[in-house]
N, C-alpha and C positions, 0 to 999 in steps of 0.2 A: 317535826312530823309526829302526829298522834298515832298510836298503834291501832286505834279504832277505825282508821281510814281503810275502806275496802281494798283488798289485794288487787292489784292490776296484773296484766299479763307479764310485765317485766318483773314484778315482785314475785309472782308465782314461779317464774322461770328461775330466779335466783334461789328461791327456797328449794326447788327441785334439785338444782346443781349442788347446793351446800349439803343437802340430804344424802348425796352420793359419797360424801367424805366419810372415812372411817371414824366411828365414835360420835357422829352427828346424826341424831334422830330427827324426826319431823319437827318436834317442839324446839329443839336447839337450832335447827335451820331457820325456823320462823323468828326466833329471838335474834339471831345473828343478822338476818335480813333487815329487820326493823331497826336494829342498832346502826347498821350501815346507812339506812335511810335518814336517820337523825344525825349521823356524823358529818363533820365538815367535808366538803367536796375534796379538799386537799388531802385529808386523811385517807379517803377512799381511793383517790388517785395513787397515792404512795403505796397502798396495799396492792392495788392492781398491778402497778409497775414492779413491785417486789415479786409477785407471783409470776409475771412474765419473765423477769430476769432470771429467776431460779431455773426456769425451763430452757432459756436461751443460752445461759453462760455456764451452767453446771454440767460437768462430765464426770467420768470415772477415772480415778487414779490409775496410771499405767502400770503400777506395781501391785497395789493391794486391792484395787477396785472400790475404795472408799469414794464418797462424793467429794468433788473439789472443783475449783474454778481455774486450776492450772494443771500442768502435766502430772505433778506429784501432790498428794494430799499433805496436810500439816504434819501428820505422823511420819510419813516417809521422808519429808524434808528435814525432820528434826535431827540435829547432829549429836544429840545425847541419848538416842534410843539404843537399846540393846538389840543388835541385829542377829543374835543367836536364838531368839525366841520369837515365835509367831503365834498369835492368838487368833483362832479361826472363829468368826461370828457369822450369823445368818444375814444380818442387815446392817447398813451404815449407822443407824441410830443406836445399835448395840455398842459401837465404839464410843459414842458420847457417854453412855452409861458407865462403861468401864473406865474411861478417862476421868470421869468425875470423882472416882475413888482416889486418884493420884497415887496409886500403889503399883500399877503395872507400867513397866518402862520399855517393853519390847515392841515389836511390830505387829501388824494385823493382816488378816486376809478376809475379805468379805465374799461370802458365797452367793449372795443375792437369792436366798431361798434355802429350802431343805428338800431332801429326797422325799417324794410322796407318790408312790406307785398308783394310789387310788385317784390322784389328780393328774396323773400322767407326767409327773416331774421326775426325770431320770438324771443320770450322772452328766449327761451332755447339756442339760438345761441350766445348771448352776456352775459356778467357777471352781470346779474340782480339778480339772486338768491343769488349769492355770496355777493352782496351789502346788500340785505335784511337780510342775516345771520349776517353780521357785525353789523347791526343796532339793532339787538335784544338783545345785551348785555347791553343796557341802558346807555351807556356812551356818546352817541352822542346827542347833543341838536339841531343841525342845519345841514341840507343837502342842499348844493348849487348845483343847476342843471346848469352845464356849457356845455351842449350839443350844437352842432352847431345850428345856427339860420337859418336852412333850414327845409323843410317839415319833413324829417326823424328825425332831432334833436328835432323838436317841438313835434312830435308824441311820441318820447321816453320820453321827459320831462313830458308830460301829463300822460303817463302811470306810470312813476315813482312816480309822485305826488300822484296819486290815491292809489298806493301801500304803500307809506311811511306815508302819513297823518294819517291813523288810528293808527299808532304806537305812536302818540303824539309828533312827532318830527317836528320842524319848517322846512318848505320847501321853499327855495328861488330860484329865477332864476336870472341869470346875467341881469343887466339893459340893456335897449335898446340902449346903446352906441354902441352895435355891430349891424351893418346893417344886414337885412335879407339876407341870402345866404352866409354870411361870415364864413370862417373856422378859428378857434381860432389861429392856428399856423401862419396865415398871418396877424393877427391884430397887430397894433402898441401898444407900451407900454401905451401911454396915454389913448387910447380907452379901453384897458383891465383894466387899473387902475380905470377908471370911471365906467366901467361895474361892477367891484367887489364892489366898494364903494357904488354904487347905486342899488345894488341888491334888489329885492323886494320879498315879500312873495308870494308864488305861489298859 
């Protein structure tokens, strides 16, 4: 299929839908659309099935709220994890970034967001109560706050520290190897490794 072919209603619709995805601007949406037009039908079908499958079969881990296709995610199922440490992150993709360093061996807790009063996101809108419930069983010695180094992440970390400290649990924060405003999923392995190794008590 030649890219000079005028856009049809179906083509325009796909461009508009792809443009709604994060990081995909109008030009990228057009390039992806015309790539899919040229691709074999089988490849497009597999892509469509994969997208439907991720919506139909993916759920949240019953313990840490990571994404999974079973009751427990791959971390919570792991028999070699250190159950005395919990690393708190904002989003599931942050776990992938930290796991890629192969230095952290504890458990995780996914908040699914950060506190943001300006956007109306309060403590009941993210998984804070679920975290505090996990901590009350007495098996956790340290909570590592790995929220993003932006205003919302810092506010969330401060709030969590105030809630967790009275439980007698050590609270640490990733070291400042992460520049302010950086999101975990975009940080490189060396930066993340130094941040984990150099974490400080909160």
